N, C-alpha and C positions, 0 to 999 in steps of 0.2 A: 493298619490292616491286620497284622498278626494279633494285636491285642483284641480287636473286635472279633476275630474268628475264635480266639481263646475264650472270650466272654460267651460267645454263642455255644461253644462246646460245653462250657460249664453249665449254662442255662438248660441245654438239652439233657445233660446228664442228671441235673436236679429234677427235671420234669419227669424223668423215668424212675426216680428213686422212691423207695418205700421206707426210707430210714425212720426208725422209731416206731413203725406200725406194728401192731400186734395181730397176728393172723392164725386162725384155726383152719386146718385142711383135713377134712375127713377122707377116708379111703387113701391115706397117704403112705401105705406100706409098699406100693408098687404102682407101675403104670403112670397114668395121668396125674393122680395124686402125689406121688413121689416126685415127679418132674416138677410139679407145681410147687411143692414145698421148697425144692431146691432153688427154683427161679425167684420165688418171693424172698428167700433168704439172701440170694445173691444181690438182690436189689435193696437189701438193708432191713427187711422185715425180721421181727422176732416171731418164729414160726413154731406153732403147736401142732404136732402131727398126731392124728387120731386114726385108729384102725383096729381091727380085731386080732390080727396076726402079730403077736407081741414081738417075736424075734426079728421079723422082717421090719417092723415098725421101728424098733430101737436101732437096727442096723442103718436105716435111712437117716435117723436123727444123728447118729454117731458121724456118719459121712459129712453131713452138713456142718456139724460142730468142728470136725477135723479140718474143713476148709476155711475155718475162721469166722463162721457165721453162727447165729443163735437159733438153736432148736431144742425142743423139749417134746418127748413122746409121752402120750397119755393113752394107753390101751382103752378102746372104747367100741361098744356095740351100739351103733346109732339107733337100733330098733328098741333099746332098753331105756326107758325114761330115767331110771335111777343112774345109769352110767352117763347118759347125756347131761344130767344135772352135775354129776361129779366132774365131767370134762370142763363145763363152764366154770364151776366154783374153783377148781384147781387152776385154770387159766387166770381167773381174776386174782387169786391169791398170789400167784407168781408175778403177774404183769399189771394187774390193776384195771385192765379193760380189754375189750376186743374191738379192734378196728375193722378187721376183714374176716369174713366167714366164707370159706370155699366149701360148698356142699358137693363133694365128689363121690362119696361112697356109693357103690353100685355093683350089681352083679348081672350078667347077661344070661339069657336062656332062649334058645332057638329051636328047641324040639318042637314037633307037632303038638298043638295045644291039647289035643284029646289024649296024649300020652302022659301029660304032666300030672303029678300027684297034688292032692290038696295041700300038703305040707310045703311042697316046692312053690305052689302059687302064692301061698301066704309069705314065704320067705322073700321071694322076688319083690312082691308089693311092699312089704315092710322095709327092706333095705333100700329099694330105689326111690320110693315115694314117702312112706311114713318117716323114714330117718331124716330126710330133707326137712320135713315139717317140724319134727320134734327138735332138731338142733337149732333151726331157725327161731322157734318159739322160745328156746332157752336163751339165746344170745341177744334177741331183738330188744327186750326192755332196756338193757343197759345202753345200747346204741341210741334208742330214742331219748333216754334220760340226757345223754351227752349231745344229742342232735348231730351225731357223727357216726358213720359206718357204711361199709359196702358189703352186700351179700351177693355172692355169685354161685349159681347153681349149675351143675353140669347135666344137661339133658342129652340129646342125641339127635342126629338127622332122623332117626326113627321116632322122634317126637314131633316131627314135621311131616313125615310120610309114614303111612301105615304099613309097616314092613313085617311085624311080628305081633300076634295078638297080645301076648302077656307083656313082653319087653316094651312094645310101643305104648301100650296102656299106661304104664308107669312113667315113660318119658314124656308122653302127652301131659300127663298129670303134673310132673315136675315143671314143664314149661308153663302150663295154665296157672299153677301156683305162683311161680315167680313173676310172671306178667301182671297177675291180679294184685299180688302184694306190692309190686312196683307202683301201681295206680293208687292203692290205698295209702302208701307212705309218701306220696308226692308232696314236696314242700316241708317235710319233717326232719330233713337232714340225713336220711338213710337212703342210699342208692341201691337198686336191685337190678341185677343183670342175669341173663341166661346164656350159656355157652352150648352150642349144638355140634358136637364133633361128628364127623363121618367115620369111616374105618380108619382106625389108628393102630399102629403097631404096638400092641400090648398083649399080655397073657390072654385077655379075653378073645383076641382075634387071631391067636396063633394057628388055628386050623384053616384060616381063609388064605388062599394063594392069590392075593391081590397086591398091587403096589400100594403101599401105605406109608405116610409120613410117621415120624416118631411122636411120642407124647410131648417132646419139648416144644413142638409147634402149638399145641393147645395150652401149654404152661405159659408160654409168652403171651398168648392172647389173654389168658386170665389175668396175668400180671399187668398187662396194658389196661384191661378193664378195671382193675383195682385203682389205677391212677386216674383213668379218664372213663368213668362208667358210661355205658349206653345200654339201650334196651337189650340187644341180642347180637350174638356173633355166631356165624357158621364157619366151622373149621374142618377141612380146608374150604376156601371160598368157591372152589369149583363145583361144589354140591348145589350152589344156589340156582343155577338154571335148571337142574333136575328137579329141584323142589318146586320151583314156579311152574314147570311143565306138568308136573304131577297134580298141582292145585287146579291148573287150567284145564287139563285134560285127564281126569282121574281114570278114564278107561284105558289110556295108554299106560298108566301105572299098573293097572291090573294085569295088562298083557305082559309087561316086562317082568313083574314079579312071578307070574305063572311060568314064564320061560326060564327064568334064572333059578327058581326054587330047586329043581332036580339037581342042578349043577352045584349049588351050595351044600345041599344034603350030601351029595356024593364026596365032597371034600372034607367032611367032618370025620 
């Protein structure tokens, strides 16, 4: 009996392992990206951390390395095609392949739309949506050549419910891109998933006085998807009934958003 239980434990541990896998995580200098890089490394992946903030990025990579795992930082602006190409090339030079791509880089913006400058609109769209497309485009050919790979993009509950004109537009776009790409790549060895977090305790949400889980919950979900890919995950799961209700009764969503908006604005 003890031997059987031991074998089951070993099989379970192996099924959760990412040993030997090479992963790129964008937006890895803090929040969900940093937590995901740590979780993937803890499960055995060789992790390439990419983000614009150099010192924070290198600090995260150093912490992972100090814990006995493999991590490498490559400062990258995902909106710059040249830097995205460099990210891919340096990863291939170091590890020879990319098995996992986690598109996490993103910025939030919840000011009234009429107050947002053209420059800010372009920045949010470029980081949140164009960056996902550019990095995926750079990494995908190698995955298809090897007929092996997993691409996971971080959208948002705001990509399932219309909550903010600019931010929701980009996250709806990330979700549409991911699900369409999943269909296009079916049967070609590359899995595509999308993760839609709700309010998570990160720097982006520091002004919201709401009970929120930490980014580690999303990181574990992403790592599980890397091992057992599926179409989509909403994190935390308790958002699902609200999403379904909003889709069935959009007028109810209109009412809730109108009532909650003044309170949200007051807390910023």
